[in-house]
C-alpha positions in Angstrom: -13.0 1.2 -17.0 -16.3 0.3 -15.2 -16.1 -3.2 -16.6 -12.5 -3.6 -15.2 -13.6 -2.1 -11.8 -16.5 -4.5 -11.3 -14.7 -7.5 -12.6 -11.7 -7.0 -10.3 -14.0 -6.1 -7.4 -15.7 -9.5 -7.7 -12.4 -11.3 -8.2 -11.1 -9.8 -4.9 -14.1 -11.0 -2.8 -15.9 -7.7 -3.1 -13.1 -5.7 -1.4 -12.1 -2.4 -3.1 -10.5 0.9 -2.3 -11.6 3.8 -4.5 -9.3 6.9 -4.5 -9.5 10.2 -6.3 -9.5 14.0 -5.9 -13.3 14.4 -6.3 -15.6 13.0 -3.6 -18.5 13.0 -6.1 -16.6 10.8 -8.6 -15.2 8.5 -5.9 -18.6 8.0 -4.3 -20.2 7.3 -7.6 -17.9 4.3 -8.1 -18.3 3.2 -4.4 -22.1 3.2 -4.8 -21.8 1.2 -8.0 -19.6 -1.5 -6.4 -21.8 -1.7 -3.4 -24.6 -2.9 -5.7 -22.6 -6.2 -6.0 -22.4 -6.7 -2.2 -24.9 -8.2 0.3 -26.8 -5.8 2.6 -24.6 -6.8 5.6 -21.4 -6.2 3.5 -22.7 -2.7 2.4 -23.0 -1.9 6.1 -19.2 -2.6 6.3 -18.5 -0.1 3.5 -17.9 3.6 3.5 -18.3 6.7 1.3 -15.8 9.5 1.4 -16.6 13.0 2.5 -14.9 16.1 1.2 -14.8 17.7 4.7 -13.5 14.6 6.4 -10.0 13.0 6.2 -10.9 9.3 6.4 -8.0 6.9 6.5 -7.8 3.4 5.1 -9.5 0.8 7.4 -8.6 -2.8 7.1 -11.7 -5.0 7.0 -14.1 -2.7 5.2 -15.5 -4.1 1.9 -15.6 -0.9 -0.2 -14.2 2.4 0.9 -13.7 5.8 -0.8 -10.6 7.8 0.1 -9.6 11.3 -1.1 -6.1 12.2 -2.3 -4.2 15.0 -0.5 -3.6 18.5 -1.8 -0.6 17.3 -3.9 -2.8 14.7 -5.7 -1.1 11.7 -4.1 -2.3 8.9 -1.9 -0.4 6.3 0.0 -2.0 3.1 1.3 -0.6 1.8 4.6 1.2 -1.4 3.5 0.8 -3.2 6.9 -2.9 -2.7 7.1 -3.4 -3.8 3.4 -1.4 -6.9 4.1 -3.5 -7.8 7.2 -6.8 -7.3 5.5 -8.9 -10.5 5.5 -9.3 -10.5 1.7 -7.2 -9.2 -1.2 -8.2 -5.7 -2.4 -8.8 -3.9 -5.7 -7.3 -0.4 -6.0 -9.3 1.9 -8.2 -8.1 5.5 -9.1 -10.9 7.5 -10.6 -8.6 10.4 -11.6 -6.6 8.3 -14.1 -9.2 5.4 -14.6 -6.8 2.7 -13.5 -7.7 -0.6 -11.8 -5.1 -2.7 -10.0 -5.7 -5.8 -7.8 -3.9 -7.9 -5.2 -3.1 -11.5 -5.8 -5.9 -14.1 -5.1 -6.8 -15.4 -1.7 -4.4 -18.2 -1.3 -1.4 -16.1 -2.3 -2.6 -13.2 -0.2 -2.9 -15.4 2.9 0.6 -16.9 2.2 2.2 -13.5 1.9 0.3 -12.3 5.0 1.6 -15.2 7.1 5.2 -14.7 5.9 5.0 -11.0 6.7 3.5 -11.8 10.1 6.2 -14.4 10.9 9.0 -11.9 10.0 7.4 -9.2 12.1 7.0 -11.5 15.1 10.7 -12.6 14.8 11.9 -9.0 14.5 9.8 -8.1 17.5 11.1 -11.0 19.6 14.7 -10.1 18.8 14.2 -6.4 19.5 12.6 -7.0 22.9 14.2 -10.1 24.3 17.7 -10.6 25.7 17.2 -14.4 25.8 18.2 -16.6 23.0 15.4 -18.4 21.3 15.4 -22.2 21.9 14.9 -24.4 18.9 11.5 -25.5 20.3 10.1 -22.0 20.3 11.8 -20.5 17.2 9.5 -19.2 14.5 10.8 -20.7 11.3 10.9 -18.0 8.7 12.9 -17.1 5.6 15.7 -14.9 6.8 16.0 -13.3 3.4 12.3 -12.5 3.2 11.6 -8.8 2.3 7.9 -7.9 1.6 7.1 -6.8 -1.9 5.8 -3.3 -1.4 4.2 -3.3 -4.9 1.3 -5.6 -3.8 -1.1 -4.3 -6.5 -0.8 -5.7 -10.1 -2.7 -5.3 -13.4 -5.7 -7.4 -13.9 -4.2 -10.6 -15.3 -7.4 -12.4 -16.3 -10.5 -11.2 -18.2 -13.9 -12.7 -17.6 -17.1 -13.2 -19.7 -19.6 -13.1 -16.9 -19.4 -9.3 -16.1 -18.9 -8.4 -19.7 -22.1 -10.2 -20.8 -24.0 -8.7 -17.9 -22.9 -5.1 -18.7 -23.6 -5.6 -22.4 -27.1 -6.7 -21.6 -27.9 -4.2 -18.8 -26.9 -1.2 -21.0 -29.6 -2.2 -23.5 -32.2 -1.6 -20.8 -33.6 1.9 -20.4 -32.2 3.7 -17.3 -34.5 4.5 -14.5 -36.6 1.3 -14.8 -36.8 -1.2 -11.9 -36.0 -3.8 -14.6 -32.3 -3.0 -14.1 -32.3 -3.8 -10.4 -34.2 -7.0 -11.1 -31.6 -7.9 -13.8 -28.8 -7.2 -11.3 -30.4 -9.4 -8.6 -30.7 -12.2 -11.1 -27.0 -11.8 -12.1 -26.0 -12.0 -8.4 -28.2 -15.0 -7.9 -26.6 -16.8 -10.8 -23.1 -16.1 -9.4 -24.2 -17.4 -6.0 -25.6 -20.6 -7.5 -22.4 -21.1 -9.5 -20.4 -20.7 -6.3 -22.5 -23.3 -4.4 -22.2 -25.7 -7.4 -18.5 -25.3 -7.4 -18.3 -26.0 -3.6 -20.5 -29.1 -4.1 -18.4 -30.3 -7.0 -15.2 -30.0 -5.0 -16.8 -31.7 -1.9 -17.9 -34.6 -4.1 -14.5 -34.9 -5.9 -12.5 -34.9 -2.6 -15.0 -36.7 -0.3 -15.4 -33.4 1.7 -11.6 -32.8 1.9 -10.5 -36.4 2.7 -8.8 -36.7 -0.7 -6.7 -34.2 -2.6 -8.5 -32.3 -5.4 -7.8 -34.0 -8.8 -8.3 -31.8 -11.8 -8.9 -28.1 -12.1 -9.2 -28.5 -15.8 -12.1 -30.9 -15.5 -13.8 -28.5 -13.0 -13.5 -25.6 -15.5 -14.9 -27.6 -18.4 -17.7 -29.2 -16.4 -18.9 -25.9 -14.7 -18.3 -23.8 -17.9 -15.6 -21.7 -16.2 -12.9 -22.0 -18.8 -12.3 -18.2 -18.8 -9.8 -17.6 -16.0 -11.6 -14.4 -14.9 -14.9 -16.3 -14.6 -13.2 -18.9 -12.4 -11.7 -16.2 -10.2 -15.0 -14.5 -9.7 -16.9 -17.7 -8.7 -13.9 -18.9 -6.6 -13.9 -15.6 -4.7 -17.6 -15.9 -3.9 -17.2 -19.5 -2.9 -14.3 -18.4 -0.6 -16.7 -16.2 1.4 -19.2 -19.1 1.6 -16.6 -21.7 2.5 -13.4 -20.0 3.9 -10.2 -21.8 3.1 -11.3 -23.1 -0.3 -8.6 -21.2 -2.2 -5.8 -22.6 0.0 -7.3 -26.1 -0.3 -7.3 -26.1 -4.1 -4.3 -23.9 -4.9 -2.3 -23.7 -1.7 -0.1 -26.8 -2.0 0.9 -26.3 -5.7 1.4 -22.6 -5.1 3.6 -23.1 -2.0 5.7 -25.7 -3.9 6.2 -23.4 -6.9 7.3 -20.6 -4.5 9.8 -22.9 -2.8 11.2 -24.0 -6.2 11.5 -20.3 -7.3 13.3 -19.4 -4.0 15.6 -22.3 -4.4 16.5 -21.4 -8.0 17.2 -17.8 -7.0 19.9 -19.0 -4.5 22.0 -20.5 -7.3 
């Protein structure tokens, strides 16, 4: 469970929502995930309190939230969609970990939802007909998928190897924190190397990116989960990287899927 939580947390740019009935159990996971954030990101994170009724806040990196008296919890769909990064959903009561799609897909869905919302708002508040010059082109049949969280699709080797090694160290020693700092430094260097690789391959964005397969082999990121973790960190360093690499093929495949569904 802890392996899945940390892996998904890193794959979704360090953004996670931890829910449960016990504040102690929720905060234990929140504190664990915060170890993998920078000091400034930790300041944008929040523990839960048993006497307070915190609600979901879009834009926080890690936040703990308590379930209601009936043992249920509902995330506000609109705020989750408008969050800057995709989110991991962790339920400590049943030990489940779910995640939103990666950055490029999250941004694509976010913009579609925003366009449909703006169009609906215009039609509800304006008596005038939209001119063709000002019309917001949107898919009339678009209905947002309320089930935005999915199972973790890709496993990694980076977090697994890190946890296997760190659990061999005796607890309570400063050696564990040193080992963690070293792991985060390795991830950061991998992300910088990936950015430099893409910049060189595309002449800093002047040419389209050629081969993702070559990148995975050259940078030893053949496991899909490893690539997702390093890409997520690179996205925070160089915003828009996901859309540059995956955006066009993803958008094309979505268009093809939508076209096939009309037959």
